[in-house]
C-alpha positions in Angstrom: 80.9 108.5 93.5 79.8 104.9 94.1 77.1 103.2 96.0 77.8 100.0 97.9 75.3 98.0 99.8 77.1 96.1 102.6 77.5 95.8 106.3 78.9 99.2 107.5 81.4 97.5 109.9 82.7 95.2 107.3 83.2 98.0 104.8 85.0 100.0 107.6 87.2 96.9 108.3 88.2 96.7 104.6 89.0 100.4 104.3 90.8 100.6 107.6 93.0 97.6 106.9 93.9 98.6 103.3 94.7 102.2 104.3 96.6 101.2 107.4 98.7 98.7 105.4 99.5 101.4 102.8 100.6 103.8 105.5 102.6 101.4 107.5 104.4 99.7 104.7 105.3 102.8 102.7 108.9 104.0 103.1 109.7 107.3 104.7 108.8 110.0 102.1 106.7 107.5 100.2 103.3 108.2 98.5 99.9 106.8 99.4 97.0 107.4 97.0 93.3 106.4 97.2 91.2 106.5 94.1 87.4 105.8 93.8 86.2 105.6 90.2 82.7 104.4 89.5 82.8 100.8 90.8 86.6 100.6 91.4 88.5 101.5 94.6 92.3 101.5 94.4 94.7 102.1 97.2 98.4 102.4 96.2 101.6 103.0 98.1 105.3 103.3 97.3 107.3 100.1 97.7 110.6 98.5 96.8 109.6 95.1 95.5 106.4 93.1 94.8 104.7 91.1 97.5 104.4 87.3 97.3 101.1 86.7 95.6 101.0 83.1 96.8 100.9 84.2 100.4 99.1 87.5 100.0 95.6 86.6 101.2 96.4 83.5 103.3 95.7 83.6 107.0 98.8 83.9 109.2 101.1 84.2 106.2 103.3 87.2 105.5 103.7 88.4 101.9 107.0 90.2 102.6 109.9 89.4 104.9 110.7 93.1 105.3 107.2 93.9 106.7 106.1 91.2 109.1 102.6 91.2 110.5 99.9 88.8 111.8 98.8 87.8 108.3 95.2 88.4 109.2 94.3 91.8 107.6 94.4 90.8 104.0 92.8 87.4 104.7 89.8 89.2 106.3 89.6 91.7 103.4 89.5 88.7 101.0 86.7 87.1 103.0 84.6 90.3 103.0 85.1 90.7 99.3 84.1 87.1 98.7 81.0 87.6 100.8 79.8 90.5 98.6 81.1 89.1 95.3 83.6 91.9 95.0 86.9 91.2 93.3 90.2 92.2 95.0 93.4 92.3 93.1 97.0 93.2 93.8 99.5 94.6 91.3 103.0 96.0 91.6 103.6 98.6 88.9 106.3 101.2 88.7 107.3 100.9 92.3 103.7 101.0 93.6 101.8 98.3 95.5 98.2 98.6 94.2 95.2 96.9 95.8 92.0 97.3 93.9 88.5 96.3 94.7 85.8 96.1 92.0 82.3 96.0 93.4 
């Protein structure tokens, strides 16, 4: 378990956006996993190719041409993480998109 002191609505926004993205952008039959270990939250989902790290957390940018969106969700997540001095990272390992937040 982990204890986080932050605005409840902002934590909800972060979780909702990360989980929704993982569900929406997984292929049919794909896998979504959520792991909370001490001070690390990871949300992973099956994917075909890595996202564009240059565009990932920019407002109104899309990190993948196959999955268009408004480009606001990850930008908002990044702002919340910055506000609370949390670190968010993205990796693509073994066919999995992995977003991790260290708090």
